[in-house]
Kinemage of the C-alpha trace (Angstrom):
@kinemage 1
@onewidth
@group {chain A} dominant
@subgroup {mainchain}
@vectorlist {calphas} color= white
{ca met a 1} P 23.580 -143.151 54.802
{ca lys a 2} L 22.965 -139.792 53.058
{ca lys a 3} L 24.262 -141.234 49.794
{ca thr a 4} L 21.856 -144.174 49.997
{ca leu a 5} L 18.842 -141.953 50.735
{ca ser a 6} L 19.756 -139.561 47.942
{ca leu a 7} L 20.109 -142.437 45.478
{ca leu a 8} L 16.840 -143.999 46.630
{ca phe a 9} L 15.011 -140.653 46.323
{ca thr a 10} L 16.382 -140.053 42.823
{ca phe a 11} L 15.396 -143.548 41.754
{ca ser a 12} L 11.862 -143.235 43.151
{ca ile a 13} L 11.254 -139.920 41.364
{ca ser a 14} L 12.394 -141.281 38.010
{ca phe a 15} L 10.417 -144.486 38.509
{ca phe a 16} L 7.044 -142.729 38.718
{ca ser a 17} L 5.621 -140.679 35.840
{ca val a 18} L 5.080 -137.047 36.686
{ca tyr a 19} L 2.563 -135.006 34.741
{ca ala a 20} L 2.116 -131.258 34.749
{ca leu a 21} L -1.673 -131.397 34.456
{ca asp a 22} L -3.711 -130.233 37.437
{ca gly a 23} L -6.125 -132.826 38.801
{ca thr a 24} L -5.808 -136.548 39.439
{ca gly a 25} L -7.743 -137.770 36.398
{ca ser a 26} L -10.622 -139.126 38.467
{ca gln a 27} L -14.299 -138.408 37.822
{ca asn a 28} L -14.378 -135.984 40.797
{ca asp a 29} L -10.973 -134.397 40.087
{ca pro a 30} L -10.422 -134.547 36.309
{ca phe a 31} L -7.191 -133.474 34.642
{ca gln a 32} L -7.478 -129.806 33.676
{ca ile a 33} L -6.476 -129.012 30.110
{ca gly a 34} L -5.949 -125.386 29.133
{ca ser a 35} L -3.394 -125.472 26.300
{ca ala a 36} L -2.395 -127.487 23.238
{ca glu a 37} L 0.626 -128.816 25.130
{ca glu a 38} L -1.627 -130.093 27.909
{ca leu a 39} L -3.978 -131.667 25.363
{ca phe a 40} L -1.059 -133.564 23.810
{ca glu a 41} L 0.071 -134.547 27.311
{ca phe a 42} L -3.400 -135.927 27.999
{ca thr a 43} L -3.223 -138.085 24.854
{ca glu a 44} L -0.074 -139.693 26.263
{ca leu a 45} L -1.667 -140.108 29.677
{ca ala a 46} L -4.785 -141.729 28.197
{ca lys a 47} L -2.593 -144.378 26.539
{ca lys a 48} L -1.651 -145.539 30.043
{ca asp a 49} L -5.024 -144.960 31.717
{ca ile a 50} L -8.077 -145.427 29.474
{ca asn a 51} L -10.312 -144.295 32.356
{ca ala a 52} L -8.603 -140.916 32.814
{ca cys a 53} L -11.070 -138.027 33.008
{ca ala a 54} L -10.378 -134.502 31.782
{ca ile a 55} L -12.002 -131.095 31.484
{ca leu a 56} L -11.038 -128.189 29.234
{ca thr a 57} L -10.419 -124.918 31.042
{ca asn a 58} L -9.898 -122.750 27.920
{ca asp a 59} L -10.381 -122.751 24.178
{ca ile a 60} L -7.370 -124.511 22.646
{ca thr a 61} L -5.637 -123.943 19.312
{ca val a 62} L -3.542 -126.875 18.103
{ca asn a 63} L -2.812 -125.363 14.658
{ca glu a 64} L -3.789 -122.169 12.819
{ca ile a 65} L -5.311 -123.685 9.678
{ca glu a 66} L -6.313 -121.498 6.744
{ca phe a 67} L -8.550 -122.942 4.051
{ca asp a 68} L -8.868 -122.187 0.338
{ca asn a 69} L -12.235 -121.693 -1.400
{ca ala a 70} L -12.608 -125.466 -1.884
{ca gly a 71} L -12.254 -126.103 1.863
{ca asn a 72} L -8.729 -127.544 1.707
{ca pro a 73} L -5.855 -126.399 3.933
{ca thr a 74} L -3.611 -123.871 2.190
{ca arg a 75} L -0.476 -125.669 3.405
{ca glu a 76} L 0.492 -129.010 4.988
{ca asp a 77} L 3.169 -128.241 7.584
{ca phe a 78} L 0.939 -128.571 10.632
{ca lys a 79} L 1.509 -130.437 13.878
{ca glu a 80} L -0.330 -133.671 13.177
{ca trp a 81} L -2.871 -134.935 15.678
{ca ile a 82} L -2.603 -138.453 17.104
{ca pro a 83} L -6.074 -139.700 18.111
{ca ile a 84} L -6.718 -140.686 21.731
{ca gly a 85} L -7.151 -144.453 22.019
{ca asn a 86} L -7.024 -147.138 19.338
{ca asp a 87} L -8.838 -150.350 18.379
{ca ser a 88} L -7.213 -152.339 21.179
{ca val a 89} L -7.269 -149.593 23.861
{ca ala a 90} L -10.512 -147.596 23.644
{ca tyr a 91} L -11.104 -144.509 25.800
{ca asn a 92} L -13.402 -145.204 28.766
{ca gly a 93} L -13.195 -141.979 30.791
{ca thr a 94} L -15.121 -138.701 30.682
{ca phe a 95} L -13.819 -135.834 28.572
{ca asp a 96} L -15.754 -132.624 29.271
{ca gly a 97} L -15.152 -129.764 26.870
{ca ala a 98} L -16.930 -127.442 29.342
{ca asn a 99} L -18.348 -125.576 26.297
{ca his a 100} L -14.862 -124.726 25.031
{ca ala a 101} L -13.520 -125.246 21.510
{ca ile a 102} L -10.514 -127.082 20.129
{ca arg a 103} L -9.248 -125.505 16.904
{ca gly a 104} L -6.798 -126.770 14.349
{ca ile a 105} L -6.898 -130.554 14.657
{ca tyr a 106} L -5.019 -131.762 11.589
{ca leu a 107} L -4.588 -135.384 10.551
{ca val a 108} L -3.989 -136.621 7.018
{ca asn a 109} L -3.295 -140.337 6.556
{ca thr a 110} L -5.319 -142.095 3.856
{ca lys a 111} L -4.178 -145.515 5.132
{ca leu a 112} L -5.457 -144.917 8.674
{ca asp a 113} L -8.932 -145.900 9.933
{ca tyr a 114} L -10.828 -144.562 12.975
{ca ile a 115} L -9.579 -141.018 13.171
{ca gly a 116} L -10.790 -137.997 15.105
{ca leu a 117} L -9.993 -136.377 18.434
{ca phe a 118} L -10.604 -139.902 19.773
{ca ser a 119} L -10.007 -143.033 17.755
{ca his a 120} L -12.329 -145.290 19.784
{ca ile a 121} L -14.660 -144.522 22.689
{ca asp a 122} L -15.666 -147.592 24.712
{ca ser a 123} L -18.988 -148.365 26.429
{ca leu a 124} L -18.330 -146.278 29.568
{ca gly a 125} L -16.610 -143.432 27.710
{ca val a 126} L -18.251 -140.002 27.544
{ca val a 127} L -17.283 -136.955 25.495
{ca lys a 128} L -19.465 -133.915 26.082
{ca asn a 129} L -19.834 -130.140 25.754
{ca leu a 130} L -17.147 -129.789 23.085
{ca thr a 131} L -16.803 -127.806 19.862
{ca ile a 132} L -14.277 -128.626 17.129
{ca lys a 133} L -13.474 -125.699 14.787
{ca asp a 134} L -11.179 -124.860 11.885
{ca ser a 135} L -9.863 -128.432 11.672
{ca tyr a 136} L -9.107 -130.895 8.882
{ca ile a 137} L -8.943 -134.690 8.835
{ca lys a 138} L -8.479 -137.027 5.906
{ca gly a 139} L -8.291 -140.752 6.512
{ca his a 140} L -9.234 -144.051 4.926
{ca gln a 141} L -12.543 -144.778 6.668
{ca phe a 142} L -14.394 -144.247 9.973
{ca asn a 143} L -13.591 -140.533 10.245
{ca gly a 144} L -15.348 -138.209 12.669
{ca phe a 145} L -14.077 -135.124 14.417
{ca val a 146} L -15.052 -136.231 17.891
{ca cys a 147} L -14.514 -139.946 17.322
{ca gly a 148} L -13.818 -142.519 14.618
{ca his a 149} L -15.713 -145.368 16.381
{ca asn a 150} L -18.146 -144.729 19.236
{ca lys a 151} L -19.509 -147.365 21.623
{ca gly a 152} L -20.028 -144.812 24.410
{ca thr a 153} L -21.809 -141.473 24.737
{ca ile a 154} L -21.158 -138.275 22.822
{ca lys a 155} L -23.380 -135.371 23.795
{ca asn a 156} L -23.662 -131.654 23.207
{ca cys a 157} L -20.768 -131.593 20.730
{ca arg a 158} L -20.396 -129.454 17.630
{ca asn a 159} L -18.187 -129.739 14.599
{ca tyr a 160} L -17.144 -126.935 12.269
{ca gly a 161} L -14.240 -128.763 10.620
{ca thr a 162} L -13.670 -130.287 7.181
{ca ile a 163} L -13.292 -133.973 6.357
{ca gly a 164} L -11.275 -134.709 3.228
{ca tyr a 165} L -11.728 -137.822 1.110
{ca ala a 166} L -12.732 -140.996 2.927
{ca asn a 167} L -13.859 -144.364 1.593
{ca asp a 168} L -16.674 -145.154 4.033
{ca tyr a 169} L -18.236 -144.231 7.346
{ca ser a 170} L -17.394 -140.582 7.852
{ca gly a 171} L -19.397 -137.993 9.720
{ca gly a 172} L -18.918 -134.618 11.304
{ca ile a 173} L -19.192 -135.984 14.848
{ca val a 174} L -18.514 -139.743 14.546
{ca gly a 175} L -17.497 -142.120 11.757
{ca leu a 176} L -19.065 -145.359 13.057
{ca asn a 177} L -21.581 -145.097 15.883
{ca glu a 178} L -22.846 -147.999 17.983
{ca lys a 179} L -24.381 -146.182 20.954
{ca asp a 180} L -25.416 -142.627 21.885
{ca val a 181} L -24.889 -139.357 20.044
{ca leu a 182} L -27.118 -136.763 21.708
{ca ser a 183} L -27.736 -133.066 20.955
{ca cys a 184} L -24.808 -132.811 18.541
{ca val a 185} L -24.458 -130.695 15.405
């Protein structure tokens, strides 16, 4: 009997995903993100739950990027960012920066469209109270530091990053906007 219970317990633990983030990801109990590792963990979580909500609890540094006088990174060996969401699975939760900053987002792929912290934000998605600093993205088209393609709400966000070459539809906050961008710089 003990063997069966032990086996069943082991199986049930490995069957369910366990995340280290505090919070449940709901609107009233968002995942709490306080480090780069937790931010990357949230990107994985959001692939499985497009409605997951999160709040930053600290300023976060993903990479320490230094720029030359022309505004280009001085090297290219950074941990590359993978945007949250994509064209078939757009983010629909609430991401509250809580007036914190994310530094060092780095993504260079001139064949990729819709790049930023988020690739796509859907109609119920909200990103607010966030600053992006000391970051660099360079994609094909639809580049924005908060979002590549917005159908939701982006408010009270600031960008102090650099966008490299892009064919079309690039902006500091959003590349292609179809809804609300409020009080952003």
